[in-house]
C-alpha positions, 0 to 999 in steps of 0.5 A: 595015069597019075592025076596032075596036081592042081594047087589052090590059091591062098586068098586070105586069113580068117581072123577071129574077132576076139582073142580066144574065139573059136569058129563055130561054123562058116560059109560063103555069101552071094558076093563071095564073102566069108561069113563066120560065127565065133564064140569062146572055146568053153561055149563051143560044145553048146553051139555045135552039139548033135543031136540038138538039145531042147532048149539049147542054152544061149551064149554070146557069139560074134558073126564076122564078115570077111571080103577078104579083110574083116569088114564087120563084126556083129555080137549076138548075146543069146545064140543057141545051137547053130550049124549054118550062117548066111549074110542077108541084105541090109546087114541082116544075118541068117543063123540056124541049125540043121535039125528041127524036131516035130513036137506036139506044140509044132516043129522047132523054129530052127532059123533066125534072122538077126539085124545088123545090131544083133537083135532077133527079128524073125524065127521060122521053120526051115525043116529037118535034115538041112545039108546046105544053106545059101542065100542070094543077093536079094535075100532068097534062101536056098536050102538043100536037105539030106536023106534025114529030111527027105525020109522025115526023121526027127518026128516029121514022119508021124501021122497027119499032115506035116507043118511044111511039106519038105523035099530035097530043095526049097527056095525060101522068100526073104521072110523065110516062107517057102516060095518054090519046091523042087518037083521031086516026084516028077524027076525023070531019073526016079527017086531022089534021096537028098541034095548032094551039092549046091551052088547059088549064083545070082538068082540061079541054083545048081545042084546034084542029087543023091539018086540012081544017076548023078545029073547036074541040074540048073534052076533059074526062075523055076525052070530046070535044065538037066545034064547027065553025069556020072561023077560024084561030087560034094561041091561044084563051080560053073562058068558058062558051059564049063563046070568043075566037080569036087569030090574029097572022098576020091583023093580030092578029085576035081573033074572039069568038063563041058555042059554039052548036048545034055551031058557033062563031058569030062575034059580033065581030072586033077588032084587038088593040093595046097600051094606047097603041094601038101594034101588038103586038111581032112576037115576042109570045108568046100563051098561053090559060088558061081565060078569059084570054089572056096576052101575054108580050113583052120584059119585060112581061106583058099580059092580056085576059079574056073579060069585057073583050070586048063584041059587035061587028059581024062585019067 
C-alpha cells in the first residue's frame, strides 16, 4: 500500500548575516531556535575540511540565532574547523569539531565555548567520532558518538588509559566536564556500536543506538526507560506516549506510534514531502527537539510536530 504523503510546514527563511556568507553548520537549540555558523565562501573549505588539519587555519565567522527571525549575530574572529554549534545560557555559544586526534601531547581540544562578545572562554575535549551534540536549557551538553568514537579510531585505541573514557552517549556539565555516561556494558540488548539519533527535551534525552535491536531509550536524571523497536531512524520526535521516527534512507519514511507495554507500536507510516509535494532535498538536515522535527535545507526552515500527525494504516 502506498504511503500517504505528509507535507512539512515552512516555518521561516534562514537569512545569512552578511551578503556572500555561506552556512558552515547549523543546529537547533533547547527553545527550538535555529543556530547557524556562517563565513565567506572562500573560507568554507577551511571550516569544513575532513579529516581535520592540525592546526586548522583560523578565519572570521558569524554565528546567528533565529527564532524564527534573526535575533542575534555574534562575530568570532579566530574560528577553526567546525562541525557543530549549540546555544548556551547567557548568550554563550558552543562550537566544535567532530574529530579529536589523540597525540603525544594529549588529545585535541575539539570544543570551545565563546561568550556573547565572541571571545573564547573554555576549550575542552569532547572525544572523537562525534555524531550529535545537543545542549539543554541549563547548559548541559549531550554528545552522541558514531562507531568512529566507540571503536577508538584517530589514535584513541593506543595502549595506555585514554584521557577520557568514551562511550556511545555522554552528558557533559556546563563546564564541559563529563557528568554522566551511558552504561553501555550493561545494556540488555548486547553490544552498542554508535548513537543513531538524539533528541534532548528539557532535562531528558531520547536516543536510538546502532546495535542488534533498535530500542528507543529515554534518559532522565540518570534513569533509563527502554521500548523495543524494529524501525530504523536518524531523527525522532516525542510527545507523551507518542513518538515519530524519521528515516531519510527509506523514501523519507516517518513511522508514528505509541510507546506502550515496553514496545514502540506503529500506528501509521507516511512519506514526508515539501509543502508543494516535492521530495525533500537530498542533504536536508533533520533534528528532533521534543515533539518537533526541524528540517533545515538551503535557506529554508521547515517543521513538523506531533500535533500534525494522525493515525494511518500500517504500510
